[in-house]
C-alpha positions as CSV (number, residue, x, y, z in Angstrom):
1,X,-40.3,85.4,0.7
2,X,-37.0,85.7,2.7
3,X,-38.4,83.4,5.4
4,X,-39.3,80.8,2.7
5,X,-35.8,81.0,1.2
6,X,-34.3,80.7,4.7
7,X,-36.3,77.6,5.4
8,X,-35.4,76.0,2.1
9,X,-31.7,76.8,2.7
10,X,-31.9,75.2,6.2
11,X,-33.6,72.2,4.8
12,X,-31.0,71.8,2.1
13,X,-28.2,72.1,4.5
14,X,-29.8,69.5,6.8
15,X,-30.3,67.2,3.9
16,X,-26.7,67.6,2.8
17,X,-25.5,67.0,6.4
18,X,-27.8,63.9,6.5
19,X,-26.4,62.6,3.3
20,X,-22.9,63.2,4.4
21,X,-23.5,61.2,7.6
22,X,-24.2,58.1,5.3
23,X,-27.7,56.9,5.7
24,X,-27.3,54.5,2.8
25,X,-25.1,51.5,2.3
26,X,-24.7,48.9,-0.5
27,X,-25.2,45.2,0.1
28,X,-23.4,43.2,-2.5
29,X,-24.2,39.8,-3.9
30,X,-23.0,37.1,-1.6
31,X,-23.4,39.3,1.4
32,X,-26.0,39.5,4.2
33,X,-26.1,42.1,7.0
34,X,-27.3,42.6,10.6
35,X,-28.2,46.2,11.4
36,X,-27.9,47.0,15.1
37,X,-28.8,50.1,17.1
38,X,-27.1,50.6,20.4
39,X,-26.2,46.9,20.3
40,X,-29.7,45.6,19.6
41,X,-30.7,44.1,16.3
42,X,-33.2,46.2,14.4
43,X,-33.0,44.7,11.0
44,X,-31.6,41.8,9.0
45,X,-30.8,42.2,5.2
46,X,-30.2,39.2,2.9
47,X,-31.0,40.7,-0.5
48,X,-28.4,42.7,-2.4
49,X,-29.0,46.3,-3.2
50,X,-29.1,49.9,-1.8
51,X,-30.1,49.8,1.9
52,X,-31.1,52.5,4.4
53,X,-29.9,52.9,8.0
54,X,-30.1,55.6,10.6
55,X,-26.9,57.6,10.6
56,X,-24.7,57.7,13.7
57,X,-26.9,55.3,15.7
58,X,-27.1,52.2,13.4
59,X,-24.2,49.8,12.8
60,X,-24.1,47.4,9.9
61,X,-22.3,44.0,10.5
62,X,-21.7,42.2,7.2
63,X,-21.4,38.4,6.8
64,X,-20.8,36.2,3.8
65,X,-23.8,34.2,2.6
66,X,-21.7,31.9,0.4
67,X,-20.5,28.5,1.2
68,X,-17.3,28.6,3.2
69,X,-14.7,25.9,3.9
70,X,-13.5,24.5,7.1
71,X,-10.2,22.7,7.3
72,X,-9.3,21.0,10.6
73,X,-6.0,19.7,11.8
74,X,-5.3,15.9,11.5
75,X,-6.2,14.1,14.7
76,X,-4.8,10.9,16.1
77,X,-7.9,9.0,17.1
78,X,-8.3,5.4,18.5
79,X,-10.8,3.2,16.7
80,X,-13.2,0.7,18.4
81,X,-10.3,-1.9,18.5
82,X,-8.1,0.7,20.1
83,X,-6.0,1.0,16.9
84,X,-4.8,4.6,16.4
85,X,-5.3,6.4,13.0
86,X,-4.8,9.9,11.8
87,X,-8.0,11.5,10.5
88,X,-7.9,14.6,8.4
89,X,-11.3,16.1,7.6
90,X,-12.8,19.1,5.8
91,X,-16.3,20.6,5.8
92,X,-18.4,23.2,4.0
93,X,-20.7,25.6,5.9
94,X,-22.7,28.8,5.6
95,X,-24.5,31.3,7.8
96,X,-28.2,30.7,7.6
97,X,-29.4,32.9,10.4
98,X,-27.2,36.0,10.6
99,X,-29.1,37.4,13.6
100,X,-28.6,34.3,15.6
101,X,-25.0,34.1,14.4
102,X,-24.4,37.7,15.6
103,X,-26.0,37.0,19.0
104,X,-24.2,33.8,19.7
105,X,-20.9,34.1,17.8
106,X,-20.3,37.6,16.6
107,X,-17.4,37.2,14.2
108,X,-16.3,34.8,11.5
109,X,-13.1,34.0,13.4
110,X,-15.2,33.1,16.5
111,X,-17.5,31.0,14.3
112,X,-14.5,29.0,12.9
113,X,-13.4,28.5,16.5
114,X,-16.8,27.0,17.4
115,X,-16.7,24.8,14.3
116,X,-13.2,23.5,15.4
117,X,-14.5,22.5,18.7
118,X,-17.8,20.9,17.4
119,X,-16.4,19.1,14.4
120,X,-13.2,17.9,16.0
121,X,-15.0,16.5,19.0
122,X,-17.7,14.9,16.9
123,X,-15.1,13.2,14.6
124,X,-13.3,11.8,17.6
125,X,-16.5,10.5,19.1
126,X,-17.9,8.8,16.0
127,X,-14.5,7.3,14.9
128,X,-13.9,5.8,18.3
129,X,-17.3,4.1,18.2
130,X,-16.5,2.2,14.9
131,X,-14.0,-0.4,13.7
132,X,-11.0,0.4,11.6
133,X,-12.3,-1.2,8.5
134,X,-15.5,0.9,8.7
135,X,-13.4,4.1,8.7
136,X,-10.9,3.3,5.9
137,X,-13.2,1.6,3.4
138,X,-16.4,2.7,1.6
139,X,-17.3,-0.6,-0.2
140,X,-16.8,-4.4,0.0
141,X,-15.3,-4.5,-3.5
142,X,-12.0,-5.7,-2.1
143,X,-13.6,-9.0,-1.3
144,X,-14.6,-9.5,-4.9
145,X,-11.1,-9.1,-6.3
146,X,-9.4,-12.3,-7.3
147,X,-5.7,-11.9,-7.8
148,X,-4.1,-14.6,-10.0
149,X,-0.4,-14.9,-10.4
150,X,0.9,-14.9,-14.0
151,X,3.8,-17.2,-14.7
152,X,5.2,-16.1,-18.1
153,X,8.5,-18.1,-17.8
154,X,6.8,-21.5,-17.1
155,X,6.5,-23.6,-20.2
156,X,4.4,-26.4,-18.7
157,X,0.8,-25.7,-18.0
158,X,0.9,-28.3,-15.2
159,X,3.8,-26.5,-13.5
160,X,2.1,-23.2,-13.8
161,X,-1.1,-24.6,-12.2
162,X,1.1,-26.1,-9.4
163,X,2.8,-22.8,-8.8
164,X,-0.6,-20.9,-8.9
165,X,-1.9,-23.3,-6.3
166,X,1.1,-22.9,-4.0
167,X,1.1,-19.1,-4.2
168,X,-2.6,-18.7,-3.8
169,X,-3.4,-16.5,-0.8
170,X,-7.0,-16.2,0.5
171,X,-7.2,-13.0,2.5
172,X,-10.8,-12.1,3.2
173,X,-11.4,-8.6,4.6
174,X,-14.2,-7.9,7.0
175,X,-17.4,-6.7,5.3
176,X,-18.4,-3.1,6.1
177,X,-21.9,-2.1,7.0
178,X,-21.5,1.7,7.3
179,X,-18.2,2.6,5.5
180,X,-16.4,5.9,5.4
181,X,-19.2,7.7,3.6
182,X,-21.7,6.6,6.2
183,X,-19.4,7.7,9.0
184,X,-19.0,11.1,7.3
185,X,-22.8,11.4,7.3
186,X,-23.0,10.4,10.9
187,X,-20.5,13.1,11.8
188,X,-22.5,15.7,9.8
189,X,-25.7,14.7,11.5
190,X,-24.2,14.8,15.0
191,X,-22.4,18.1,14.4
192,X,-25.4,19.8,12.8
193,X,-27.3,19.5,16.1
194,X,-24.8,21.9,17.7
195,X,-24.1,24.3,14.8
196,X,-27.8,25.0,14.3
197,X,-27.8,26.8,17.7
198,X,-25.3,29.3,16.2
199,X,-27.2,30.0,13.0
200,X,-24.7,27.9,11.0
201,X,-25.7,25.2,8.5
202,X,-23.2,22.4,7.8
203,X,-23.4,21.4,4.1
204,X,-21.2,18.4,4.5
205,X,-18.3,16.9,6.4
206,X,-15.8,14.8,4.4
207,X,-13.0,12.6,5.7
208,X,-10.3,13.8,3.4
209,X,-7.6,11.4,4.5
210,X,-7.0,8.6,6.9
211,X,-3.4,7.5,7.7
212,X,-2.3,4.7,9.9
213,X,-0.2,5.6,13.0
214,X,3.4,4.4,13.1
215,X,2.6,1.3,15.3
216,X,-0.3,0.3,13.1
217,X,1.7,0.9,9.9
218,X,4.4,-1.4,11.2
219,X,1.9,-4.2,11.9
220,X,0.5,-3.8,8.4
221,X,4.0,-4.0,6.9
222,X,4.7,-7.1,9.0
223,X,1.5,-8.8,7.7
224,X,2.4,-7.9,4.1
225,X,6.0,-9.2,4.6
226,X,4.6,-12.5,6.1
227,X,2.3,-12.9,3.1
228,X,5.2,-12.3,0.6
229,X,7.4,-14.7,2.5
230,X,4.7,-17.3,2.2
231,X,4.7,-16.9,-1.6
232,X,8.5,-16.8,-1.7
233,X,8.6,-20.1,0.3
234,X,6.1,-21.6,-2.2
235,X,8.5,-20.6,-5.1
236,X,11.5,-22.1,-3.2
237,X,9.5,-25.3,-2.5
238,X,8.7,-25.6,-6.2
239,X,12.3,-24.9,-7.1
240,X,13.6,-27.6,-4.7
241,X,11.1,-30.1,-6.3
242,X,12.3,-29.1,-9.8
243,X,15.9,-29.5,-8.7
244,X,15.3,-32.9,-7.3
245,X,13.4,-34.0,-10.4
246,X,16.2,-32.7,-12.7
247,X,18.9,-34.3,-10.5
248,X,17.1,-37.6,-10.7
249,X,16.8,-37.3,-14.5
250,X,20.4,-36.4,-14.8
251,X,21.6,-39.3,-12.6
252,X,19.4,-41.7,-14.5
253,X,20.8,-40.5,-17.8
254,X,24.3,-40.6,-16.4
255,X,23.8,-44.2,-15.2
256,X,22.4,-45.2,-18.6
257,X,25.3,-43.6,-20.4
258,X,27.9,-45.2,-18.1
259,X,26.1,-48.6,-18.4
260,X,26.2,-48.4,-22.2
261,X,29.9,-47.2,-22.1
262,X,30.9,-50.0,-19.7
263,X,29.2,-52.6,-22.0
264,X,31.0,-51.2,-25.0
265,X,34.3,-51.1,-23.1
266,X,33.9,-54.7,-21.9
267,X,33.1,-55.8,-25.5
268,X,36.1,-53.9,-26.8
269,X,38.4,-55.3,-24.1
270,X,37.1,-58.8,-24.8
271,X,37.9,-58.4,-28.5
272,X,41.3,-57.0,-27.6
273,X,42.1,-59.8,-25.3
274,X,41.0,-62.3,-27.9
275,X,43.2,-60.6,-30.5
276,X,46.2,-60.5,-28.0
277,X,45.8,-64.2,-27.2
278,X,45.7,-65.0,-30.9
279,X,48.9,-63.0,-31.5
280,X,50.6,-64.7,-28.5
281,X,49.6,-68.1,-29.8
282,X,50.9,-67.4,-33.3
283,X,54.1,-66.0,-31.8
284,X,54.6,-68.9,-29.4
285,X,54.1,-71.4,-32.2
286,X,56.6,-69.6,-34.4
287,X,59.5,-69.6,-31.9
288,X,58.7,-71.1,-28.5
289,X,62.2,-70.5,-27.0
290,X,62.3,-66.8,-27.9
291,X,58.7,-66.3,-26.7
292,X,59.6,-67.9,-23.3
293,X,62.7,-65.7,-23.1
294,X,60.8,-62.5,-24.0
295,X,58.1,-63.2,-21.5
296,X,60.7,-63.9,-18.8
297,X,62.5,-60.6,-19.5
298,X,59.2,-58.7,-19.3
299,X,58.6,-60.4,-15.9
300,X,62.0,-59.4,-14.7
301,X,61.4,-55.8,-15.7
302,X,58.3,-55.7,-13.4
303,X,59.7,-57.7,-10.4
304,X,63.4,-57.2,-10.0
305,X,63.2,-53.4,-9.3
306,X,61.0,-54.2,-6.3
307,X,63.4,-56.9,-4.9
308,X,65.9,-55.7,-2.1
309,X,68.2,-58.7,-2.5
310,X,68.5,-62.1,-4.3
311,X,69.4,-65.0,-2.1
312,X,70.0,-67.7,-4.8
313,X,69.8,-68.0,-8.5
314,X,69.1,-71.8,-8.4
315,X,65.4,-71.0,-8.5
316,X,63.9,-71.9,-11.9
317,X,62.5,-68.3,-12.2
318,X,66.0,-66.9,-12.6
319,X,67.1,-69.5,-15.2
320,X,67.5,-66.8,-17.9
321,X,70.0,-64.7,-15.8
């Protein structure tokens, strides 16, 4: 009986010691684990729950089974035309084969380092093989947009049509065949060939932002300025035409007014001269001697101040002196 009790006590103590050594572990939702024994993989767990391991000799390496994000640094990359752009991309990935991931990568930090190398180099390769318009656009909708200038301050429909014709700009962008979305898919396909060897699955690779480099930005600005200057010159040309037209109308109206005024003035002067002649005739016929004397005095008033000297008064002109 004592031997039985002793055996039971020993078994209980060993069981307690075994439990204290931690033979069980919990695998939570969104986790997966690789169980190793002396560095060798002995088990892979992907289902959540209470799991068993050999105490002291087994080691549990946990990995997330959820989608994880990768955010790379913006890269300055030349396009097929050797025009430099800044490309900022992001990606989503998850560990599909934890055993392969453990053998080839080991840790999440190392996995992110591998993703940096793979995705960055793939983006650089794919972007440099395609034209700029393929990278920055996803559709050809820009070629379907028809911009029409609205001239609210133009009263004449003909003038508005003239201005609209002068300011019309026909800029046709190159049509895309792949587009940004297609390039993203090409990057995903090319990068997945490398990530599969590490037990990593790329869900997607998205080009988050593309920015022109400083030199390319300057050329775009210069092209925009040239286009706006062309429209501004069209406005100035229209304005000069309107100025010439209004100046012509103004000069014509002025000449018409002056012609009518001169005609009225000539008519009035003629009437005045006729009236003066009538008055002079009546005055002369009333007292011819006084009229002759008055006319001579008026003539002296005009001529004598301009004479420097008088040589003789025998001239008939000075008979009234």
